[in-house]
C-alpha positions, -999 to +999 in steps of 0.1 A: -240-473+496-250-508+506-248-542+489-255-578+501-223-599+498-228-636+505-258-627+527-238-600+546-249-563+544-218-545+533-215-507+534-190-490+511-181-455+499-172-445+463-152-414+452-146-403+416-146-421+383-119-440+364-097-470+372-109-490+403-087-483+434-098-503+465-088-495+500-090-520+529-090-505+563-074-517+596-088-536+625-116-518+644-118-491+618-140-482+589-142-465+555-147-431+572-110-431+583-098-430+546-120-403+531-092-377+527-069-401+509-098-412+487-107-377+477-071-369+467-065-401+448-098-399+430-089-365+416-062-383+395-086-404+374-094-432+399-126-446+412-118-451+448-139-477+466-136-483+504-158-510+520-165-514+557-151-549+562-177-573+577-179-568+614-168-532+612-182-498+605-218-499+591-214-534+576-232-562+593-218-580+623-204-615+618-225-645+628-195-667+634-157-661+638-139-655+606-104-661+593-084-640+569-094-665+542-131-658+549-124-621+543-107-631+510-138-650+499-160-620+509-138-598+488-141-620+458-179-618+458-178-580+466-157-572+435-178-596+414-211-579+424-196-545+416-183-559+383-147-550+391-121-569+371-087-553+374-079-529+402-053-511+423-053-523+459-042-507+492-043-525+524-036-509+558-025-529+589-051-558+591-063-547+557-027-552+545-028-589+556-060-593+536-046-574+506-015-596+506-035-628+503-056-613+476-025-604+456-012-640+459-045-655+448-053-630+420-020-617+405-037-612+372-063-588+387-042-566+410-025-539+389-004-527+418-004-535+455+001-508+483+009-522+517+007-495+544+019-504+578+007-539+570+003-564+598+015-595+579+043-608+601+031-626+632+063-642+645+066-652+681+091-632+701+103-633+737+083-600+742+051-615+728+055-646+749+059-625+780+028-605+771+009-637+765+018-649+800+006-616+815-027-620+796-032-655+810-023-642+845-049-615+843-077-640+836-070-656+870-085-625+887-118-626+869-137-629+902-125-596+916-146-565+916-138-541+889-121-569+869-131-554+836-117-520+844-085-537+858-081-558+826-085-528+803-060-508+823-034-536+820-039-538+783-038-501+778-007-493+799+013-525+799+004-546+769-007-516+748-004-530+713-033-555+715-067-547+701-081-578+717-094-562+748-115-538+727-133-565+708-166-580+717-184-613+711-175-632+679-149-606+670-127-618+698-122-652+682-120-635+648-091-614+661-073-644+675-078-662+641-063-632+623-032-627+645-025-665+644-022-663+606+015-654+598+011-642+562+049-636+559+050-672+544+030-660+515+049-629+506+075-645+484+046-656+461+035-620+454+044-612+418+025-580+413+043-546+416+042-537+453+048-504+471+054-507+509+047-475+528+057-471+564+063-446+591+097-448+608+081-442+642+056-470+640+055-488+673+027-512+665+042-527+634+079-519+635+099-506+605+119-539+606+087-556+594+087-532+564+122-541+555+115-579+558+084-575+535+105-556+510+131-583+510+105-611+506+085-595+477+109-593+448+091-567+427+086-542+456+097-507+466+100-494+502+089-459+510+097-447+545+080-415+558+101-399+586+082-390+618+051-410+609+037-436+633+012-464+628-017-440+624-001-426+593-035-424+575-049-402+602-018-383+610-007-372+575-034-383+550-022-358+524+014-370+525+003-407+524-020-400+493+009-381+477+032-411+482+006-434+467+002-412+436+039-408+431+043-446+429+011-455+411 
């Protein structure tokens, strides 16, 4: 399905009928990555709605760099156009950052918040500072033949955790805007019931972040899935959907 949200073509998928349950995917992903979870959750009396966030999937590309707050404004209009008032909300990774801000702004609308491997803590660490220096050093060799290949190899095998190298055009600055927004400062303002779901083998967003989020959000529960990594939604979609339904 398609809808125009603030002038932006937005693609979205709908599964089942019942109480609205919205899923916000991660960076560089799309609604297609959450179909299995949507099918399972929708069988329990929920209308699961998964949009392709602007700039991703089959939704329109951005015409200027966005911030997390821009995505929040887009979400406001998206739910308004679909006439959605109250809803359950799941945010994964980057979608978790967006979902957190939505929960802070609209506590009366979010019935329950699910944060799955949510990338909401952006604190600077010695490791991140070191990797930032490597990134700057790489740029000094832009004039060399095969620079693009060399750069991608460094990011893939040394830096590894950054999606920046795989972004193009306006999305590069959008990515920088997103990772610069440390949403951990907003977590203590979340008042809606929250379920935090994490894999204990997550190397992209470590389990320590999950514990920190659990501590900051007073009305929250932490669910740890042994053996799962950051791609928990692709690795074990049935188990993830089951954990959601157990805590709905």
